[in-house]
Each structure stands twice: as structure tokens, then as C-alpha cells.
N, C-alpha and C positions, 0 to 999 in steps of 0.2 A: 053153470055154477049157480047155486041157489044162494044169492048174496045175503039175504037176511038170516038164513039158517047159519051161514058161516059167521056172520057178525055176532049172532047170539051165542054160538058155540064158544068163541074165544073172547066174548065180552068186549067187542069194539063199540065205540061211541058214535062214530060218524064216518061216512064215506062220501067225498065230495067230487063230483065230475065237473071239470072246468073246460069250457069250449069257447074259443074266440075265432070266428071264421076269417076275419080280415088278416090276422097274424098266423093262422094255422095252428093255434094252440089247442092241444088235446092233453089234458093233465088230470091226474087222479090224486087227490089228497086223502090219505087214510089217517084218522085219529083213533088211536087205540084206547088210551086211558089218560085222563087229566086229573086224577085224584091228587097227585102231588103238585100240580101246577100246569101251565100251558104245555102243550105237546111240542117238543123240539125234535126235529129230524130233518135230514138233508133232502135235497131235490136231485133225483136221478133222471138223466135223459138217456133213453135207450131205444133201439129199434126192436120192439117186441114182436114175437111171431103172431100174437093175437091180442085183442083187447082184454080177453080173459087172463092171459099171461101177465099183462101189465097190472091188472087188478090184484091178482094173487101176489105179485111181487111187492106192491105197495102195502098190502095188508101184512104180509110176512115181515117186512122190514119195520113197519110201524110198531108191531108187537115187540120186536127185538129191541127197539129204542126205549120202550117202556121199561124193560128189564135193565137195560144198560144204564139209563138215567137214574133209576131207583137204586140200583146197587152202588152207583157212584155217589149216592148221598145228595143228589141234586133235587131241588124243588121244582122238578119238571116232569111232565108226562112224556108219552111216546107218540110220535107221528112220523109220516114219511110222504113224500110226493114222488110220483113218476110222471115224466113228460114223455109222451110217445113221439119219437122222432129221432133222426140221425144227428148226433151232436156235431158231426163234421160238416153238415151242409144245411141243416134246418134251423139253426139259431138266427135270431134277429132281435133288435132292440124292442120292436113292437111286441114280439112274443113274450119276452121276459117281463116287460112292463104290464102287459095284460095279465100275466100270471100274478104279478105283484098286487094288482088290484083285487084279485080273488083272495089272496092272503089277507089283505087289508079288510076285506068284507067279513072275515072270520073274527075280527075284533079281538085278536090276541089269543084265541084258542090254539093257534098253531104258529110256530116260529120255524122258519126254514134255514138252511145252510147249504154249503157246497157238498156235492157227492159225485158219484161216478158220472162222467159226461158233462159236468158243469164246473164252472171256474169262478174265481174271485170277480172277474169282469162281469159275469152273468149275475152274481149276487149284487153287484153295484147297480145294475139295471133294475133289478127287483126293488132295491132300496130307493129308487126314484119314486116308487109308488107306496112304499110301506116301511115302517120301522121294524116290522116283525121279521127280521132277517139278520143272521150273523155271518161271520166269515167274509165280510166286505173288505175293501181296501183300508189299509192303516190310516189313510187320510180321513176316513169317516169313523175312526175309533175301533178298527179291527184289531184282533190279537195277532195277526200275521201268520206266518208259516206254522202249522200245528205240529209238524214232525218232531222237533226237539222236545216239545212238551209231552207228546205221546211216548217218546223214548224214555223220558225221565220217569213217567208212571210205570212203564214196563220194568225199568231198573228197580224201582222201589218194590213193586210186586214180586219180582224175582227174589229179592232179598228176604221178603217175608216167607216165601215158599222154601227158600234155602234153610231158613231158621227151623222150619218144621222137619225138613229132611235130614239136616246135618247137625242140629242143635245150636247153630250159630248163624246169624245173618251175614257174616263176613263172606265175601266172595273172593278174597285173596287166596290165590293158589287153586281155585276151582277151575275146572276145564269146562268151558261153555261152547257148545256147538251151535253156531248161528246159521240158520238156513235163510238165505236172502240177505243182501247187504244194500238195500235201498236207503232212502232218506232216514226213515225211523231207525232201522237196524244199524246204520252207520253211527248215528249218535249213541245208540245203546252200546255199541262196541267201544266207543270212546269212554263212556262211564265205566264199563267193565275193565278196560285196560288201565284206567286211572286207579282203580281199586286193587289191581294186581291179579286179575283173573287171566287165565290162559285161553286164547281164542282159537277155535277151528271154524273157518267160514267157507261157505259155498254160495254160488250164484251162477245163473246162466250168463250173466254179464261179467266177462273176465276182467274188465277194467275195474269194476267194483271190488272184485276179489283182490286184485293186485294192490289197490289202494289200501285195503285193510291189512294186507300183508306188510306193506311198506310202513304204514303209519302206526300200526298196533302190534307188529310182530306176530300176526296171526299165522296159523298154518292153514293151507288151502286144502280143500277136499273136493272130490268130484260130486256133483249133485246127487248122483245115485248112491253114493257111499256115506253121506252125512248121517243117516239114521243109525248106522252100526259102529260109528267111531267110539272109542273109549272116552267118555266124558261124564261129568257130574250133572250137567244141565243141558237139555235140548231146548233151543229157542227158535221155534218156527216163526219166521218173520216175512214169509213170502205168500205163497198160495195157501188156500184152505184145504181141509180134508187130508192133511199129511199124516194124521194119526189114524191108521186104518189096518185092515187085516194083514197087509203085506209088510208094513213098517213096524208094527208093534213087536213082533218077535225079534226084531233086530236091535231094539232100543236097549242101551246100557245105562242110560241116564236115570237118576233118582228123582229129577225134577223136570217138568215140562212147563216152560214159562216164556212166552213170546208175544209178538205184536200182531200176528196174522189173525184174520177173522175166520170163524167156522173151522177151527183146527180139527175137531172130531168129525170124521166122515159120517159117523152115525152114533147115536147115543150109546149103543152097545160097546163102542170103543172106549167111551168114558168109564163104563163098568169094568172093562178089561184092564185098563191101566190102574184103576183103583185096586183091583184084586192083586195086581203085581206089586203094590206098595209104592207106586210112583206118585209123587205129589204133583198134581196138575193145578195150575193157576188158570181158572176159566178165562177164556179169551176176552169176553165182553167186559169182564171186571178189570183185568190187568191192562187192557189197551184203551181205557176210558179217558186217558189224559187229554186227548184231542177234544172230546165233547165237553169235558170239564173246563177246558181253556176257552172255547167259544161261548160257553154258557156264561162265563164271567163278563162277557161283553154286555150282557143284559143289565149289569150294574154300573157300566162305565168302566171299560177294561183297565185292570191293574195287574201287571205281570207278576209282581211279588205275591199278591193275594192269590192269583190263579195257581202259582207254583206251590203255595202252601196247601191248597186244596188237593192238588195232584199228589202231594206227598202222602195223603191219606189213603191212597191205593194200597199202601202197606197194610194199614189197618183193615181195609176191606178184604184183602186176601186172608188176613188173620181171622176175621169173622167168618168167612166162608169155610175155612178149615175147622173152626170151632163148631159150626153147624154140622159139618160133615161128621165129626166125631160124636156130637150130641145125638144125632138122628141115625147114625150108622149108614150114611148114604155117600155116594161119590161126590166129589167137589163140584162137578158140573151141575148136579141137582141141588147141591147146597147153595150155589150161586142164585139159582132161581128162587129158592126158598128165602134167601136173604132179601131179594127184591120184593117177593110176594108178602112177606111179613111186614116190611116197611109200608107198602101200599095199604095193606089191610088195617094197620094201626091208624094211619091217617084217614082212611075211608070211614072209620068208625067215629071220627071226630069232626068230619066236615063233608059237605056235599060236593057234587061235581064242580069243577073249576068254572067260575064265571068271572070275566074280566071286571076289575073295578079300579078306582083311582089310587088304591093303596097297595096294589101288587107290584111286583118287581119291575114291570115294564114302565110304570110311571116314574121309576127312578133311573132308567137307563139314559143313554146319551140323548140329547136333543139335536135336531137337525139344524 
């Protein structure tokens, strides 16, 4: 991998290699863009097949966070960390504290959070060495479980997409097929049920399905059949890549709006559903409630304020649809354009982010 060529091609700012022999820490911090503010993105711990695979994952995820944070209207750039190791057996206090010291050394250019393979307890250990971490225990000023907030954002975004498809954002009487009934999707189902939507649910976890059937009057569907059910809205809330060559011909929904990441298996599938007239709420825009919620911790967490910001996902989806119509492009591309236009406007008025005493982190909680 020619690292500098890759960084130049996708306009990355910084790639940091962190090594601490006593603790066994091997971490890679990728900072993609800090035009809007310090880079925010979680720390992933994973057993990568190679160091190159770890680097590629960090870079890919960091760039994704730039777009997600920008589209969400946050004054934050994009970054990501990967720690090479088995989260089941390689964790230790000394490892995460060593990593925290590396974050502290970046002086606010990068702020981390929980991700795949890491937990709130791990963030607490990082917090022993730096304030540049979110998603810590509530005792330290954390926002707590992000699932309900993420669900609320998906609900708001779904309503905006429904308005475009059906002429009204009311979900009363609409049939919503929900794929996966985990923590986020369960709360989403509750919002939908309370508005009077009819639910069809599926999950490999039968207990989760039965819970939704009992509490929300949902109809159960086999995991393989969910794509072809008669519905108004398809809500992918489990694995990614469920919008693909095999499933698209089966879809009867007029709207796709769910919490799953990477819903399109390939960009061509975004083109296909656009040509079919399906309104697609791009995943990283509609599921941004979690990052909006943890970002509020940087100001001293206030739940009501965070929820007001999450409500604006409705407006973000409206903007994506507006750009899609304006430029004659699918919504997945319009989401990128929304993020890129915002970054470019700010870039033209300020230089790269440099930490100073007047930025948001000087106003966050004190330890």
C-alpha cells in the first residue's frame, strides 16, 4: 500500500501509528478532515488479518465519519482508530491508558468514542488520561445508551422520506417492514406503533420477534421473506448490504429508511432504487442520532438539547432530497454532496482546525 498516495487521493490530513511495548498497544489513528472542527470517531478493536488491512479500515472509517458528521450539521471532522488485538483477551487497563496518552498528545485534533470491540468501561480507562473521549460512564457526564436516541433520529428521518413519497409525513396506517429488532429497532418500533403504523418484523432472534409481536401487535415474517412483503416502508435495521441484486427485484416498498450501516451493497444499487422511484434515506444521514448525542457531551451533556438536534435529521433528509432533485442524482450521492458542500463553504472561510482556548473543548465538562 502506497500510504502517501492514498492519503493524497482522498485528502487525508494525518495517519498516526501508536505503539506501546509494555502494554502491547498497536493502534492506528486516521484523521481525514478537520475543516469543521476536531475529528470525532470511535475506537475499534479487531483481529485484523494484516497491518495493511487495519490501516485500510481506519482510513475508510475515518472518511465515513467526515461525511456523517458534516451531514449531521456537527462542527466536527472525521477520524477513526483501530486497535490491533482480540477484544476478548487482549484488553487491559495499561493498554487503554497508554492509548489515552496518545490521544492527549494530539491536543484535541481527535476525539474518540466507543465502537466495535470496545465498551464504556474501555472509554473510562482512556478518560483517565485525556478529556478527548466521549461515551464514558454517566458518572463522568456521559449521554448513556445511544440506542433510543439513534432510533428517534431514524423515526424522524423516516417521516421526512414518507412526506416525499406519500405527500404527508404521517405514518399512521403505513405498513413498515422492519428487518432486525435489536436495541435501536425495538425503540423505533415503539415510535411507529405509537403513531399508528402497522409493523411487520423479522430477526434471527425469535425472542426479539415475539417481543415485538406481543407489545406492538406486529406481524412476524421469515428473515428470507421480509424483502417481498407488501409494505409502504422497508426499514433495514440489522446487517448491511441488504439492498442488492437479489433483494431489489422483490421490494414493494416506496421508501427505504432504517438504522443499518452500509445498506447499499454497491453504489449501483443506489442507482437502481432511484430509477425505480423508491425514496432512499441514506444510512449515514438517518442513523446519525448516536453521534449527535455523544457530540453533545463536548458541551456538557444536556439530553433535551441533544434530542432537539436529533430532530433535525428530518431537515437533513429533506435537504438530501432537495439536492437529489436539484442535481438529478440519487439520494446516496446527494448525501455526499450535502456534506461536501458544507465542508467546502467552511473551508473557504477558515484554515485547518487548530486547538485553541475558545473552541468547544474548553467549554466541555471539567474533570
